[in-house]
N, C-alpha and C positions, 0 to 999 in steps of 0.2 A: 698416633701410630706408636710412639714410644710408650705411652700408657698401656696400650694393648699388649705390646711385647713384654712389658714389666709384669702385667697380670698373668700372662701365659707362663712366664718364667717362674713366678711365685707359685702358680698352680702345679707346675712340674716338680718344684722343690717340695711342695707340701705332699704330693703323692709319694715322692721318694722317701720322705721322712715317715709318712704313714706306713709305707711298705716295710721300712726298716724296723719301725717300732713293733709292727705286727709280727715280723720274723723273730725279733728278740723275745717278744712275749710267748710265742709258740715254743721257742727253744727253752725258755725258762720253765714253762709248764711241763714240757717233756722231761727236763732235768729233774723237776720236782717230783714227778711220778716215778722216774727211773731210779733215782738215788736211794729212796727208802727200800725199793725192791732188790737193790744190788746185794746187800748182805744176805738176804734170803736165798738168792740164786747161787751165791758162792757157798752158802751153807748146804744147800741141796746137793751140789756137785761133790762137796766134801763127804757128806754122809754116804752117798752112793759108793765112793771109793773106799771109805772106811769099812763098809760092810763086806767088801771083798777080802779083807784081811781075816784070816782064820787064826784066832787066838790059840797059841800053842804050836802052830804050824808056820805062820808067816815069819819071814826072815827079817833081819835088820835091814838088808838091802831093800826089801819091799816097803818097809816103814820109811826109809829114806826117800824112796821114789814118791811115796804119797806126800811126804813133807815138801818135796820140791815142787809138786804140782799145786800146792795150796799155800799161798803166801801167809806169813804170820806164825809159822812154826818156829819154836825156839828150843833148842836142846837146853836142859837145865839140870840142876842138882848133881852135876858131875863135872869134875875138872875138864874131862875130855869125853866127847860123845863117840863111843866106839861100840862095836858089836858086843863087847862084854857087858856094857851097861850104858843105857841112854834113855832119855825121856824127851818126848816131843809134845809141845802144847799148841793148841789151835784155838782161835778166838774170833767170833763173828758177832758184831754188836749193831743195834739199831741206833747208831750215834746221832744221825740227823734228827729222827723223830724225838729222841730223848732230849737233845739240845733245844728243840723247838717246844718242848713240854707238851707234845702231842701224844706221848706214850711213855710209860715207865721204862727205865733202862732194861733192855731185854738182851740176853747173851746166850749164844750157843758156845759152850766151851768143851774141849776134849783133850785128853791126855793119852798118849801111847807110851807104854813102858817096854823096853827091850832088855833082856838079860841073857847072857850066854848065846847070843846070836838069834834068839827067838823073841817074838812078841808074846809076852805072858800076861799083859794087862791092857785093857782099853776102858777108859771111863769117859762118859759123855753126859752133859747136863744142859738143860734149857731152863733158864730162869727169867722171870719177869717181875720186876719190883724187888722189894727187900723182905726176905724171910717170910713170916706169917702174914704180912701185909700184902705180899705178892703171891706168886705161885711158881712151882718148879716141878721138874721131873728129872731123874737121873738114872743112868744105866751103867752098871759095872760088869764087865765081862773079863773073867780071869781064870787062870789055871790054879785051882785051889791046892794048898799044901797037904790037905788031908782028904782021904776018901770019905764018901758019904755026903758030900755037900750037895744040896738040891740043885738040879740042873737049871731050874727057873723058879724064881721067888719074887713075889710082889708084896710090898707093904705100902700103906698110905698113912699120911698124917693129916689131921684136921685141926682147924683153929677152934677158938672158943664157941663159935656159932655152928660148928659142924661142917663148915665148908672145907672140902679136901684141898689143901694148899700144896701138898707135895706127894709125889709118887716115886718110890725107890724100887728099882729092879736090879736083881743080881742074876747073872748067867754064868754057866760054865760051858766048856766046849761041847758037852753032851746035850745041850739044849736043842730042841727041835727047830727045824727051819722056820716053822710057823711062829713059835715063841720068839725066836730071834727077830723075825720080821716085825712082829708087834712091838717088841722092845725098842726098836730103832725108828719107829714110825712117829717121830716127833712132829708136832704141828708147827712147821717153820713159818706159817703165816703169822705167828705171834711176833716175828721179827719186823713185819711191816704193817701190822694192824694198828690203826688209830685207836688209842685207848688201851692197847695191849690185851693180853689174855687174862682171864679172871680167876681161873682155878685149875687144879691139876687135871681135871677131866678134859679141859680144853687144850692143855699142853701136850698130853699123851692120850688121846681118846681111844686108841685101839685096845687098851687094857681095862677100859671102863665099859662094860656091856650096855649100861644105861646112859652113857654120855651122848650128848647131842652130836649127830654126825657119825655115830658108830655104825659100821656095817659088818 
């Protein structure tokens, strides 16, 4: 009788341990899938808000509100951040995948510059890996100091093999809504892609008519 009770007790303990281990494994797997995607989700939300700022029209208060909604912004290069002069930095990185050596370091970075109460400059870049060994795309939207600046300009850089490793876009407030949409259509899947993105066409496909996935 005692032996039977002992066996039943051991069986219940074993089932409880098995259930607990299964729950822990499920939680670990869920966390493993969620954590790499988290920087991308934050970056997507940030870009949506950033595109609502009209360079040359958006106010210091609007830039502050955007900074408050997105953690990681840091006023810099000025003793005091005021409406007269201020800069905000934003930084989203695939830290987990990079630490696990499953992907090169990939970062979406952005800077908003305010002067005399207005946003006059926005710069955004998505980089994966290091310089020509990796790939990148950058967008600069600004109020030019001189007339005649092209509203939308694209240039590309290639490595020694002819692989396009960097795309550079410059915009002014006169750029069309379509050009602006294309300029900010970064492929943020690069932030949670195993192995990372391979060239500039993958980082910013909308400005590459022949790039895979272009529509």
